[in-house]
C-alpha positions as CSV (number, residue, x, y, z in Angstrom):
1,X,19.0,-27.7,22.3
2,X,19.9,-27.3,18.6
3,X,21.1,-23.8,17.4
4,X,21.5,-22.6,14.1
5,X,23.3,-19.2,12.6
6,X,20.9,-16.7,11.2
7,X,20.9,-13.0,10.5
8,X,20.4,-12.3,14.5
9,X,22.4,-15.3,16.0
10,X,26.0,-15.9,15.7
11,X,27.7,-19.1,17.3
12,X,31.3,-19.1,18.5
13,X,33.4,-21.9,19.6
14,X,35.1,-19.7,22.4
15,X,36.2,-16.2,23.4
16,X,39.2,-17.0,21.2
17,X,36.9,-15.7,18.4
18,X,36.0,-12.4,20.2
19,X,37.2,-10.2,17.5
20,X,35.1,-12.0,14.8
21,X,31.9,-11.9,17.4
22,X,32.5,-8.2,17.7
23,X,32.4,-7.9,13.8
24,X,29.1,-9.9,13.7
25,X,27.5,-7.8,16.3
26,X,27.9,-4.2,14.4
27,X,26.7,-6.1,11.5
28,X,23.4,-7.5,13.1
29,X,22.9,-3.8,14.8
30,X,23.3,-2.4,11.3
31,X,20.7,-4.7,9.8
32,X,18.3,-5.6,12.4
33,X,19.3,-3.3,15.5
34,X,19.6,-6.5,17.8
35,X,21.0,-10.0,17.9
36,X,22.7,-12.7,20.2
37,X,26.0,-14.2,20.4
38,X,26.9,-17.7,21.9
39,X,30.1,-18.6,23.2
40,X,30.9,-22.4,23.6
41,X,29.1,-23.6,20.6
42,X,30.6,-24.3,17.2
43,X,28.9,-22.8,14.1
44,X,27.5,-26.2,13.1
45,X,25.4,-26.1,16.4
46,X,27.7,-28.5,18.3
47,X,27.9,-27.4,21.9
48,X,31.3,-27.8,23.3
49,X,31.5,-25.4,26.3
50,X,34.4,-23.2,27.5
51,X,35.7,-22.1,30.8
52,X,33.8,-19.2,32.2
53,X,34.8,-16.8,35.0
54,X,34.2,-13.4,36.0
55,X,37.4,-12.5,34.0
56,X,35.7,-14.0,31.1
57,X,32.8,-11.9,31.3
58,X,34.8,-8.7,32.0
59,X,36.9,-9.5,29.1
60,X,34.1,-9.7,26.6
61,X,32.5,-6.5,28.1
62,X,35.4,-4.5,27.9
63,X,36.3,-5.5,24.4
64,X,32.7,-4.8,23.2
65,X,32.9,-1.4,24.7
66,X,36.1,-0.5,23.4
67,X,35.7,-1.6,19.8
68,X,32.1,-0.8,19.0
69,X,30.9,2.8,18.2
70,X,28.2,4.1,19.3
71,X,28.5,2.5,22.5
72,X,26.3,-0.3,23.3
73,X,25.5,-2.0,26.9
74,X,25.0,-5.8,26.0
75,X,23.5,-8.2,28.4
76,X,26.3,-11.0,29.1
77,X,25.6,-13.9,31.2
78,X,26.8,-17.8,31.9
79,X,24.4,-20.6,31.0
80,X,24.5,-24.1,31.1
81,X,23.8,-25.8,27.5
82,X,23.6,-29.7,27.3
83,X,25.3,-29.6,30.6
84,X,28.2,-27.4,29.5
85,X,29.0,-23.8,30.6
86,X,28.4,-21.1,27.7
87,X,28.3,-17.5,27.6
88,X,25.1,-15.7,25.9
89,X,25.8,-12.0,24.7
90,X,22.1,-10.2,24.1
91,X,22.4,-6.8,22.4
92,X,20.4,-4.1,20.9
93,X,20.9,-0.5,19.4
94,X,19.1,2.1,17.6
95,X,22.2,4.5,16.6
96,X,23.2,2.9,13.4
97,X,25.4,3.0,11.7
98,X,27.6,0.8,14.2
99,X,31.5,0.4,13.7
100,X,33.6,-2.4,14.8
101,X,37.3,-1.5,14.8
102,X,36.5,1.3,12.8
103,X,34.6,-0.2,10.0
104,X,30.9,-0.8,9.5
105,X,29.5,-4.2,8.5
106,X,26.0,-5.4,7.4
107,X,24.7,-9.1,8.3
108,X,23.7,-10.9,5.0
109,X,22.3,-14.5,5.9
110,X,25.0,-15.7,8.4
111,X,28.0,-13.6,7.1
112,X,29.2,-10.2,7.7
113,X,29.9,-8.0,4.7
114,X,31.8,-4.7,5.1
115,X,29.7,-1.8,3.9
116,X,30.7,0.6,1.0
117,X,30.8,4.4,1.4
118,X,27.4,4.6,-0.6
119,X,25.7,2.0,1.7
120,X,27.0,4.0,4.7
121,X,25.5,6.9,3.2
122,X,22.0,5.6,3.1
123,X,22.0,4.4,6.4
124,X,22.9,8.1,7.7
125,X,19.9,9.4,5.5
126,X,17.7,6.8,7.0
127,X,18.8,7.6,10.5
128,X,17.9,11.4,10.0
129,X,14.7,10.6,7.9
130,X,12.6,11.2,10.8
131,X,13.9,14.7,11.3
132,X,13.2,15.7,7.5
133,X,9.8,13.9,7.1
134,X,7.3,15.7,5.1
135,X,4.5,15.2,7.3
136,X,5.9,16.7,10.5
137,X,7.3,20.0,9.0
138,X,5.4,23.2,9.9
139,X,2.6,24.1,7.4
140,X,1.9,27.6,6.0
141,X,-1.7,26.8,6.6
142,X,-3.4,28.3,9.9
143,X,-6.2,27.2,12.2
144,X,-8.7,29.3,10.1
145,X,-7.9,27.0,7.1
146,X,-9.0,24.0,8.9
147,X,-12.4,22.5,7.5
148,X,-14.4,22.4,10.8
149,X,-17.3,20.2,9.2
150,X,-14.7,17.6,8.1
151,X,-12.9,17.5,11.4
152,X,-16.3,17.2,13.1
153,X,-17.2,14.4,10.8
154,X,-13.9,12.8,11.5
155,X,-14.4,12.6,15.4
156,X,-17.8,11.4,15.1
157,X,-16.4,8.5,13.0
158,X,-13.4,7.9,15.1
159,X,-15.6,7.9,18.4
160,X,-18.0,5.3,16.5
161,X,-14.9,3.1,15.7
162,X,-14.1,3.2,19.4
163,X,-10.5,4.3,18.6
164,X,-10.8,7.9,20.1
165,X,-13.0,9.4,22.9
166,X,-13.6,13.3,22.7
167,X,-16.2,15.5,21.5
168,X,-15.8,18.4,19.0
169,X,-15.2,21.3,21.7
170,X,-12.2,23.3,20.4
171,X,-10.4,22.5,17.1
172,X,-7.1,23.4,18.2
173,X,-7.1,20.9,21.4
174,X,-8.4,18.2,19.2
175,X,-5.5,18.7,16.6
176,X,-3.1,18.8,19.4
177,X,-4.2,15.5,20.6
178,X,-4.2,14.3,17.2
179,X,-0.6,15.3,16.9
180,X,-1.1,17.7,13.9
181,X,0.0,20.9,16.1
182,X,3.6,21.5,17.2
183,X,5.1,24.6,18.9
184,X,2.0,26.4,17.9
185,X,2.1,25.5,14.4
186,X,-0.1,23.2,12.0
187,X,2.1,20.6,10.7
188,X,2.0,19.6,6.8
189,X,0.1,16.3,7.9
190,X,-3.1,18.6,9.0
191,X,-2.8,20.3,5.6
192,X,-3.7,17.2,3.7
193,X,-6.0,15.9,6.2
194,X,-8.2,18.8,7.1
195,X,-7.4,22.0,5.2
196,X,-9.5,23.9,2.7
197,X,-6.6,24.9,0.5
198,X,-6.7,21.8,-1.6
199,X,-3.2,20.9,-2.0
200,X,-3.6,17.5,-2.7
201,X,-4.8,16.1,-6.2
202,X,-5.4,12.9,-8.0
203,X,-6.0,12.4,-11.8
204,X,-8.3,9.7,-13.1
205,X,-8.7,8.8,-16.5
206,X,-10.8,6.2,-18.8
207,X,-9.0,5.0,-21.8
208,X,-10.8,3.4,-24.8
209,X,-8.2,0.6,-25.1
210,X,-5.2,-0.8,-23.5
211,X,-2.8,1.9,-24.0
212,X,-3.4,5.8,-23.5
213,X,-3.7,6.6,-27.1
214,X,-7.4,7.4,-26.8
215,X,-9.3,8.5,-23.7
216,X,-13.0,8.6,-23.1
217,X,-12.6,10.7,-19.9
218,X,-10.4,12.5,-17.8
219,X,-10.7,14.3,-14.5
220,X,-8.4,15.9,-11.7
221,X,-9.9,16.2,-8.4
222,X,-8.3,18.4,-5.5
223,X,-9.3,18.2,-1.5
224,X,-8.2,16.4,1.5
225,X,-7.0,12.7,1.8
226,X,-10.7,12.0,2.9
227,X,-12.4,13.8,0.1
228,X,-10.0,12.2,-2.7
229,X,-10.6,8.5,-1.2
230,X,-14.5,9.1,-1.4
231,X,-14.3,10.9,-4.9
232,X,-11.8,8.4,-6.3
233,X,-13.9,5.2,-5.2
234,X,-17.1,6.9,-6.7
235,X,-15.4,7.6,-10.0
236,X,-14.2,3.9,-10.1
237,X,-17.9,2.6,-9.0
238,X,-19.3,4.7,-12.0
239,X,-16.8,3.8,-15.0
240,X,-16.3,0.1,-14.3
241,X,-18.6,-2.8,-15.2
242,X,-21.3,-4.4,-12.8
243,X,-23.1,-7.5,-13.5
244,X,-26.9,-8.2,-12.1
245,X,-27.8,-11.5,-10.3
246,X,-31.3,-12.2,-9.3
247,X,-31.5,-15.1,-6.7
248,X,-34.8,-15.6,-5.8
249,X,-36.7,-12.2,-6.4
250,X,-34.1,-10.1,-5.1
251,X,-31.8,-8.2,-7.3
252,X,-28.0,-8.1,-6.6
253,X,-25.4,-6.0,-8.2
254,X,-21.8,-7.1,-8.2
255,X,-18.6,-5.4,-9.6
256,X,-16.1,-6.8,-11.7
257,X,-13.4,-5.7,-9.1
258,X,-14.3,-6.2,-5.3
259,X,-14.9,-2.6,-3.9
260,X,-13.2,-3.3,-0.9
261,X,-10.0,-4.1,-2.7
262,X,-10.3,-1.1,-4.8
263,X,-10.9,1.1,-1.7
264,X,-8.0,-0.4,0.2
265,X,-5.8,0.5,-2.8
266,X,-6.8,4.0,-3.0
267,X,-6.4,4.4,0.9
268,X,-2.8,2.9,0.8
269,X,-2.1,5.5,-2.2
270,X,-2.5,8.3,0.0
271,X,-1.5,6.8,3.2
272,X,2.0,5.7,1.9
273,X,2.6,8.3,-0.8
274,X,5.7,10.5,-1.0
275,X,4.3,14.0,-0.2
276,X,7.5,15.8,-0.9
277,X,7.0,14.7,-4.5
278,X,5.2,16.9,-6.9
279,X,3.3,14.3,-8.8
280,X,-0.3,13.4,-8.4
281,X,-1.9,10.3,-7.4
282,X,-3.1,8.4,-10.5
283,X,-6.0,6.2,-11.6
284,X,-6.3,4.8,-15.0
285,X,-9.0,2.6,-16.3
286,X,-8.0,0.8,-19.5
287,X,-10.3,-1.8,-21.3
288,X,-8.3,-4.7,-19.5
289,X,-7.2,-3.4,-16.4
290,X,-7.3,-0.6,-13.6
291,X,-4.1,0.9,-12.3
292,X,-3.9,2.7,-9.1
293,X,-0.5,4.4,-8.6
294,X,1.2,6.8,-6.1
295,X,4.4,8.6,-6.1
296,X,7.1,7.2,-3.4
297,X,9.6,4.3,-3.8
298,X,8.7,0.8,-2.2
299,X,10.5,0.2,1.2
300,X,14.1,-0.7,0.4
301,X,15.2,-4.2,0.5
302,X,11.5,-5.6,0.6
303,X,8.9,-7.1,-1.7
304,X,5.0,-6.7,-1.9
305,X,4.8,-10.4,-1.1
306,X,6.6,-10.1,2.3
307,X,3.5,-8.1,3.4
308,X,1.2,-10.3,1.4
309,X,2.5,-13.3,3.4
310,X,2.7,-11.5,6.7
311,X,6.7,-12.1,6.7
312,X,7.3,-8.3,7.6
313,X,5.5,-5.5,9.8
314,X,4.4,-2.4,8.4
315,X,6.8,0.0,7.2
316,X,5.2,3.8,7.4
317,X,6.4,6.5,5.4
318,X,3.8,8.8,7.0
319,X,3.2,7.6,10.5
320,X,1.2,10.4,11.7
321,X,-1.1,10.3,8.6
322,X,-1.4,6.7,9.0
323,X,-2.4,7.1,12.8
324,X,-5.1,9.8,11.9
325,X,-6.6,7.3,9.2
326,X,-6.4,4.4,11.5
327,X,-8.3,6.1,14.4
328,X,-11.3,6.6,12.1
329,X,-11.1,3.2,10.9
330,X,-10.0,3.9,7.4
331,X,-6.9,1.7,8.0
332,X,-8.2,-1.6,10.0
333,X,-4.7,-3.2,10.8
334,X,-1.1,-1.9,10.7
335,X,0.6,-3.5,7.5
336,X,-2.6,-5.6,6.5
337,X,-3.5,-3.3,3.2
338,X,-1.5,-5.5,0.4
339,X,-2.8,-8.6,2.0
340,X,-6.3,-7.4,2.4
341,X,-6.4,-6.4,-1.4
342,X,-5.0,-9.8,-2.5
343,X,-7.4,-11.8,-0.4
344,X,-10.3,-9.7,-1.6
345,X,-9.3,-10.4,-5.4
346,X,-8.2,-14.2,-4.7
347,X,-11.6,-14.8,-3.2
348,X,-13.1,-13.3,-6.4
349,X,-10.8,-14.9,-8.9
350,X,-9.5,-11.5,-10.0
351,X,-6.1,-11.1,-11.1
352,X,-4.0,-8.4,-9.3
353,X,-0.3,-7.6,-9.5
354,X,1.8,-5.2,-7.1
355,X,4.7,-3.3,-9.0
356,X,7.7,-1.5,-7.7
357,X,8.7,1.4,-9.9
358,X,11.7,3.6,-9.9
359,X,9.7,6.6,-8.0
360,X,6.3,5.2,-7.5
361,X,4.3,2.0,-6.4
362,X,1.6,0.6,-8.8
363,X,-1.5,-1.9,-7.8
364,X,-3.1,-3.3,-11.1
365,X,-6.5,-5.0,-11.1
366,X,-7.2,-7.0,-14.2
367,X,-10.7,-6.9,-15.5
368,X,-12.5,-10.1,-16.3
369,X,-13.5,-10.8,-19.8
370,X,-17.3,-10.2,-20.1
371,X,-19.0,-13.3,-21.2
372,X,-22.4,-15.0,-20.9
373,X,-22.9,-18.8,-20.4
374,X,-26.4,-20.3,-20.7
375,X,-27.3,-23.9,-20.2
376,X,-30.6,-25.6,-19.6
377,X,-31.3,-28.6,-17.5
378,X,-30.7,-30.8,-20.5
379,X,-34.5,-32.0,-20.4
380,X,-36.6,-32.4,-23.5
381,X,-36.1,-30.7,-27.0
382,X,-34.7,-27.3,-25.5
383,X,-31.2,-28.7,-24.7
384,X,-28.7,-26.1,-25.5
385,X,-25.3,-24.8,-24.4
386,X,-24.2,-21.3,-25.6
387,X,-21.0,-19.5,-24.5
388,X,-20.5,-15.8,-26.0
389,X,-17.5,-13.7,-25.4
390,X,-18.5,-10.2,-25.9
391,X,-16.1,-7.6,-27.3
392,X,-16.6,-4.1,-27.8
393,X,-14.8,-2.2,-30.4
394,X,-13.1,1.1,-29.9
395,X,-16.0,3.1,-31.7
396,X,-18.4,1.5,-29.5
397,X,-16.4,2.5,-26.3
398,X,-16.7,6.1,-27.7
399,X,-20.4,5.6,-28.3
400,X,-21.0,4.2,-24.8
401,X,-18.8,7.1,-23.3
402,X,-20.9,9.7,-25.2
403,X,-24.2,7.9,-24.1
404,X,-23.1,8.1,-20.3
405,X,-22.6,11.9,-20.8
406,X,-25.8,12.5,-22.4
407,X,-28.7,10.1,-22.5
408,X,-30.6,12.2,-25.3
409,X,-27.6,12.3,-27.7
410,X,-28.6,11.6,-31.5
411,X,-27.0,9.7,-34.0
412,X,-25.8,12.9,-35.7
413,X,-24.1,14.1,-32.5
414,X,-22.5,10.5,-32.2
415,X,-21.0,10.9,-35.6
416,X,-19.3,14.3,-35.0
417,X,-18.1,12.8,-31.7
418,X,-16.7,9.5,-32.8
419,X,-15.6,10.5,-36.4
420,X,-17.5,8.0,-38.3
421,X,-20.8,8.0,-40.6
422,X,-24.3,8.0,-39.4
423,X,-24.8,4.7,-41.2
424,X,-22.0,3.3,-39.2
425,X,-23.3,4.8,-35.8
426,X,-26.5,3.2,-36.3
427,X,-24.9,-0.3,-37.1
428,X,-22.9,-0.1,-33.9
429,X,-25.9,1.1,-31.9
430,X,-27.8,-2.0,-33.3
431,X,-24.8,-4.3,-32.4
432,X,-24.5,-2.7,-28.8
433,X,-28.4,-3.3,-28.4
434,X,-28.0,-6.9,-29.5
435,X,-25.2,-7.6,-26.9
436,X,-27.3,-6.0,-24.1
437,X,-25.2,-2.9,-23.5
438,X,-27.6,-0.7,-24.2
439,X,-31.5,0.0,-24.7
440,X,-33.8,2.8,-25.8
441,X,-36.1,4.1,-23.3
442,X,-39.3,5.8,-25.2
443,X,-39.7,6.6,-29.0
444,X,-37.0,7.5,-31.4
445,X,-38.1,11.2,-30.6
446,X,-38.2,12.3,-27.2
447,X,-36.6,9.1,-25.6
448,X,-33.2,8.4,-24.4
449,X,-30.5,5.8,-24.0
450,X,-29.9,3.8,-21.0
451,X,-26.3,2.3,-20.6
452,X,-26.9,-1.0,-19.0
453,X,-23.2,-2.2,-18.6
């Protein structure tokens, strides 16, 4: 048996190092809430054994009981390792911070580092965080404010998903079973999930370039989490690029960014946002990227890669809201959101990044460069290879935006909206038609524009 010290395992040559072991116990409890101590094994893993008696076990138990606060009740047992007697102490606790000899420590690798007053303050805040969680606070909304149609749709979807099994009989009993009523009052989680008062917002915008200097469209949607997930998804579908493939005789439309990745990012942004913050969720479409961000810091001490690589379980800011979304299959697996986004994009060769900001979290999808490659079989006199990278100017972006708003828009209207002469408008229209972005349906008078992509 080969052992090595870790953040949850400490090796001690004998009980002569009991004081150091008690410090390690408090450090492990403060970091992981559990751990093990082995007596009779050197810190390099060499088993040396030690004398073990009832007195030895009592001494360990008494020292732990006297010197660690709050109290813990470890399991202490003798065990033969490599034929030699050793003592194993197994412990766990959920009442951090734990103090050893009046001081608090944190496990860092295989070392025990004393905590500063500031670090201790953070632990106390985390300990009481559950009591102050926004989603479990009483709401000012009443039962009459519940959208019964939305609640009924939710129940149907949850039943189909096989994660809930009751019919729409009484909205109060349903909300109680979902944990959204406490002491006869609606909780704030119910407010953003099922109420009509539209306390939740998302801001969406399309920009002409790669910065925010010129916007082509801006919207502010209000509604429940379910409303805003659908509205945000539809907005992205309408504003981003699609390409058409025709394998055989069947037409297939393919988005530039995987729809499932975008939807997962939108759901994550509402599931994990800080609802106590006044800021809205935000979706921005730039020429080269799409950003989806929400107020709320990323879990302390963790990185997005920890979840993408499956190194860490889900950390939920709003577990009650997450549970409701899970039951209707909006969330498929706990803690799988970032991995799902990454895998979907990786499969389609789309670059995606995850950014921890000071008071928010952002997912950025990089839009592929629009390109056309045409190559024949290489036979005969028509042999040709063409590669064209299509670029659209800022004025052309504005023209496309106006045509999307009004298919019957005239050159004169476009001249006023874009701020250039009619001659330049017509020149840009000719270029857009040549690149396959637009086509004219019908005659010059009485016809209309179709924006193809």
